N, C-alpha and C positions, 0 to 999 in steps of 0.2 A: 504494500499499500505506500504510494506517494505522499511527501508531507502535506502536498497539496490537498488529498483528500482527509487528513486529519485537521484541516482548519476549522469544519465545524464540528466534529469531536472536543475540539480544543478551546473554542469559544463558550460551548456547553458547562466545558468544566470550568473556565473562569466564571461565567454564572454561577455557579454552584459551591465553589471555595474562595472565589475571590483572585483576581489577577497575580495578588503577591505569590499565590499557592500552586501557580502553573507555570510552567517553565519550558519556551518554544524557543529561546535564542540558541542558534544552533553552537553558540560558543560555551554557553554554561550547560546545554547539553552533553559535550564532552566530559562536564565532571560525575558522569554517572556510566561512563561508558564500559568500566568494568569494577569487578569486586576485588578483593585481595591477589586472586589468578591471576595477573596481569598479561599474561600472552593470547587471553580472550577478548576481544574488546568488541562493541556495536554501539553506535549511539544510538538513543533511545527515540521514538518519535516525538513524545511529549512525555514529560515528567510530569505529577502531580504532588503535592503533600498535603492530604486532608489532616484532621482533626481529632477525627471521631470514627465510630463503628460506621454511623448514620450516613456519614458522608464518603467512606469508601464504599457501601452497599451501594450509593447511589453511582459511583464512580463507573463500578463494575459493570451497573444495569444500563450505564450507557454503551459500554466496551460491548457489552454482547447485544446491543440495539444495532450497531457499527460491524459487527464480528470483529471486534478487535481484540488481539492478543493483550494479555496485561502479565507484569510480573512484581513482587512486592518484594521490596528492598527496606533493609534496617541501616546498620554503620556500614554496610560496604566491606566488612573483613570477612567473607568468606575465601575458603580456599579452593572451592572446587568449578569455579564458574556458575555456580547456583543462583546467582540474582544476576547472570548475566541478560540485559535489555532486549528488546525487540526493537529492528528500525522502523517497524511496519506497526508498532505498538506502544502501550503505556506501559509506563514504569511510576508503580505506586509506594514513595518512599513516606516510611512511619517514623521519619525523625520527630516529628512534632508531637507524636502520641508518647510523653515521658512523663506521666503522672504515676505515681504509687498512689492508689485508688482506697485501698484498705489495708491495715493491718490488724490479723485476728489471733492475738497471742493464744488465748486458750485451745482456740483449735489448731494454732500452729501453722497460718496461713498467712498468705499474702494476694489482693490480687494487682493485679500493674499491668499499664499499657506497653504495647510491644516494642515501645520506642525507646525503652526504659533499658538502661543498661545493666548489665549481669553484678557488677558490683555495686552498684546503686542498693541492690533490694540489701544484702547485707550491709552496706554502711546504714540502710535506714532502719536495721533490727538489732543492729549489734549491742547496744546500750540494753536493751530489754533481754542481752543473751541469749539470741538468736543470730542464724544466718542463712547463705543460699549455700548449698552443698556445691553444684557443678561450677566448675573455675579452670573455663577456658582460659589458654594464656591471652587473650586479648580481653580478659573478664573486664577491664577499666574501660573498653569503649565498644564492644559488640554488644548488640541489644537481645532481651529475653525474647523478639518476635523470630530472631534468627535463629536462634540458639534452640527455637521450637521447630523451627523447619529443618532443620539439620541434625537434629537430637545430639546436641554438642554434649562434650565431656570434659576433659581438663584432668589433670594431675591427679586429684582426687576421685576421680571416679573408679580406680581398682576395690576401695571400700565402700564408697557411696552410692555408687551406679551415676547413668548417665541423665539429660533431662527430663526422657521421660521416667523415670522411676519418681521425680519431683516435682510433676505437672499433675494438678489433681481437676483440673478444671480448664476449659476454653471456652471464650466468644469468637466463633468464628463468621467472615462471610464466605458464604459459597460463591463457587464458580458463575451462579447464576445471578447474584446479588442477594441472596436469604441473609439474614442475623440469625444463626443458629449456635444454641449453648449445647457444649459437649461435656460430662462428668465421668470420674472414675467410678461412681455408684450408678449409674445407665444400666438398665439390664438391657442383655442382647449381647449384639455385637460388641467389640472394644473399639469404637468408634474415635474414640480420645486416643487410644494407642495407635491407632491407622492414621491418626493424621500429624499427631508428633515423629518428626523425621521423613515427612513426604516431600522435603523440600520446594513448598509452595505451588505443588502440583493440583492440591485438592480443595485450595482456598487461602482465606489471609486471616490469621489469628489477632485479634482485634482488642482481646482481653486475656491475661494469663493469669490461673490460679495455681500458685507455687506452695510447695511446702516449704515450711522453714524449720531447720535441725539446730538442736540445740548446742549451743557451745559447748564444745568439751572442757573437762575439768582440767587437763594438763595436756599440752601438746611441745613433744621435741623432736627435733628435725638434727639429724646429722650429716656430713658429707663425707664421703668415704673417696680416697684416691688410689687409683689401682695402676698398676706399670701398662695395661693393655684392656681391653675391652672382653677377653676372654676371661679372664680374672674375674671381674666386674659380674659378669655374665653369670657364673659360677656361685657367687654371693646370692644374686637374685634367686637361682632356681632353691638356692639351699635355704634362705630366709620363707620363701613360699611354702618348700618342702617340709619346714618344721613346724607348718600349722599358722604361723604368723601374718595376720591381714596389714600391714600398714595402711596408713590414709594415703600415704601415696609412695611410690618407690622409682625415680627417674634415674634416668643416665644419658650422658654425654660423652662423643668421643673427642681424639685429642683435636680435631678441624673446629669441632663443635665449640668445645673448650677457648680453643684459639680466638674464635669469632667473639663468643663473649666476652671477653678480654680488650680485645680491640675495641667494643662498644661501649661496654659500662663497667671495665676494670670492674671485675669481681672478684679478683683476688684468690682464684681457687689454686689449689696446691701447684709449685713448678713442677714439670716432666710427668705428669697425669698422662696415662694414654686412656684413661678413662674417667670420669668421676660419677659415684652413683651419689645421690639425694633419697634418703628414706625420711619420711616422715611418720611417727607415731601419736595414735592418740586416743583419748579416755580417761578413765579412772586412771588416779595417779598409780597404784599399785601395780595395773596392769601394765601402764606404759613407763614405768621401772625397770620390771621383771622384763617385759620386751625388748628394751632398749640394750640391758646385759645380753640378751640372746644375739641379737644385731649386731653389737659389737664385736661379740667372739667369732660372729660369722664371718665378718668382712676382715677378720685379721687372719683366720684361720686358712681365708680364699687370698691372703695377699696383699689385703690394703696397707699402705706403708704410711698413711696419714690418715685420720679419722677426728673431722671438726665437730662440735655438736654447739647447738644453739637453742637456748629454753626459752628467749624472750624475744618478743614481734620484732623488736629492731635487729635481731641477732639472725631471726630465720626470714626476714627478709635480705638479708643480708645474701642469706647462700642461695635462695630462690630467684635473687635477681637475675643470674647470668642464665640461669634455665628460661626465664619468663621471656627475656630479652633473646630468646637463639633465634628463632624465625627470621626477624629483622636485624640481627645482629651480623648476621654473615653475606649483608650487603656492603659491609665494611673488609671482607677478602675477597670479594668476589662481584664481579660487574652485574650479574646476572645469574639468575639459580629458579629451580623448578623445587615446591615443597610436596613430599608425596605423601600419603596417608593409607600403610596398608596393615594388615594385622598377620598374624603368624602365633600358632601355639607357643606357648614360653618354652616350652622343650625343645622349639626348633630355631629358637636364636642365634645362638652358635654360629649352627650349619648357615643360615640366609646370610648372617653379617659378615660371615666369611666369602659368601659368592658375590655379594653387594661390594665389598673391597676388590674380587677378581673382576667383576664388569669394569668396577673404577681403572683397574688399570689396562685391563683390556680395550677400554675407546679413550682411555686417555683423559677421562673427567671425572674431578675430585667430588667426592660424597660425603658430607657430614652426619651424621647417626645424631640425632634425639629422637629418645623413646622412651614412652609408658613401661616401663620394661615390667613390669607385675604382671600385664595384661597383653604382652607382646605387641602393643600397637606403636609400628614402627614411624617416622616422621622422618624419611632421608631428606637431605638438603641437597638438592643436584646442582652442583656449581659449573658454570661455564663464562666464559667471555663473548657475548653476541657481537662483537665486532672479529671474532676470529671464523672466518670462512667453514662451514658444516660443523662448527660447534656448537648451534644449537641444536640441530638434527642429531648430532651425539647425545645430548643432553636429554633429547626426546626418548631416544631408544633405550638409554639406560634406564631413566625412568618407567618406562612402560616393560621392562623386563623385571625391574623389581616387583612390578606387581605381579609379574607372571610366576616369579619366587613366591611370592605369599599364596595365591592361588595352588601352587603346586605341592605346598606345603599346609594343606587343608585350612588355610586362613580367608582375609577378605580384602576385596580390594578398598575397602574403606574400613575405619572406624570411627571416625567423628567429622571428617571433613565434609561428607557427601558425596553422592557422585556427580551430580552437577551436568555439564557439557563437558568437562574434563574428562572423564571415566568411563561416558556411556559405552565407548565401545569395546570396554571391558565386559560388559555384563554378561555376552553371549558366553564369554569363558566360565562366568560363575555359575550361569543357570542356563538351564533347558528352555527350547521354545517354549513350551507348554510352561513352565514356572515364570517366564515374561508375558506370555500372554496371560495369566491369572494375574498378575500385577498389574496389567493395563484394563483389564475388566473391572476391577476396584476404581482405578480411575477414572475411567467412562462412565462408574456411578455416580462417582460425585460430580464431573467434568465432561459431560456427551460432546458439548463442543470443541473439546482441547483448547479451548482460550487460557486456560490459568498456568503458567508457566511452562509455557509449549517447549520442547526440544531438550528438555531435562530427563537424565535417568535414563530413557529410553533409545538404543541404535536406532531400532527400525518401528516407529509410532505406528500405532496402529490406528484408525478411524473407527470411533465407535460404531459399531453395527456390523464390523468386519467379522467374517468367521472366526475363531479361535484357530490356528493354525495352518491356516488356509494364505498362502502368499505364491502366488503365482502372478506371473508377467511381470509389468512394470505399476511400481506403487504408485496411487494415485498421487502423493505426496511429488514424487517426481516426476511423470508424465504432465503435472501442471507446473511445475517449474519452482515450486515451493521448498521443495526437499533440501535447501540448502537454510531456511526457518527454522526447518524442525529437525 
């Protein structure tokens, strides 16, 4: 759809929202052309900034009237191209919807709008003795609406789970413009669980009811330095194998540590081939016992230095390097790809060794940062985009890392989502029947295919197609719209 064709819908959006909440200027539109995954770009046709569920519903109804695809966007921190806009459609930005609507301490719940940042929830309830457990590395800026779309995790998901484990209710705008409430107490199918992690393909969240967690009595964080990543990996296996479930257990290799030092001067131990961050929380006696066991295990597996933090300032100092890791690699590489795959914890040593082999084979450096406790890898594939062929080699390495995850019984994504970046890998994980079943769910919510089209599925079905029948030229290819889906 041409920009001219969008003129009339844009005028109606202005009547609805006011001219200050509708962006059509080509220069300003480019602000929204990508999310955190910058190598996928598309300039949106129109950007709207609604302030309420009613306004979003009205925007979506107008989109339906004109057959316009629409994409929801929070802070744009996603790393799979999930919020990549449509050049022929509408980008619905929820950044103005950032109110904490209520805090219900007796029932340990808070109701927030989708533009509220992840960390803001904890800041609002900390003095009451509570916090919001999911903690992506971007928690200072990422929004709860985006967390719901991607089922975000974070360092502490090992013990406390992902977003889906902490969302007890949603208000959503469906793809046809209705406002609907979903709750964990609803009978029948788990529609709440279906919506969380659907990457915007089933509608737009407009209110989120989250579960609040009680602040633990004691928190202790330790950093253990090892000569190499293999020794650190053995320590992780021994900790989990010993029945200890830390709040978080994270690992960084030497290259990731180098980047963090360049960016935030985290002062991790010199000469470390890998550092392991283990955080323990809970009753004081339990934490004290676990701390003794973790310290012993790390020393037995070759830790040459262990640092311990018991107060918030010291803990923040230990976490600073890990939290900055993704952005930090920009200090040591002109360009990089952030990957997100999962392998069984027992497969970590072999997979990491094979990633090192890929790095040497293609002449592409890979910095490894990962949630060691649950095998969620975040390899950072570094390259110089000014070097001919380097980008292509980096893409190959990135893809082969995902192949390794699948080969070892893992997944192509742990918490960053599929988006546009990984959709081509879905057939490697799932059969045609699996993908057809998933798309039937999507069609039930969104029969016209207007809500965030082109994400998750490599070959989208038109709702009404017979599952499993894929003969001849796909209608989207024949109509010339395949590039948009």
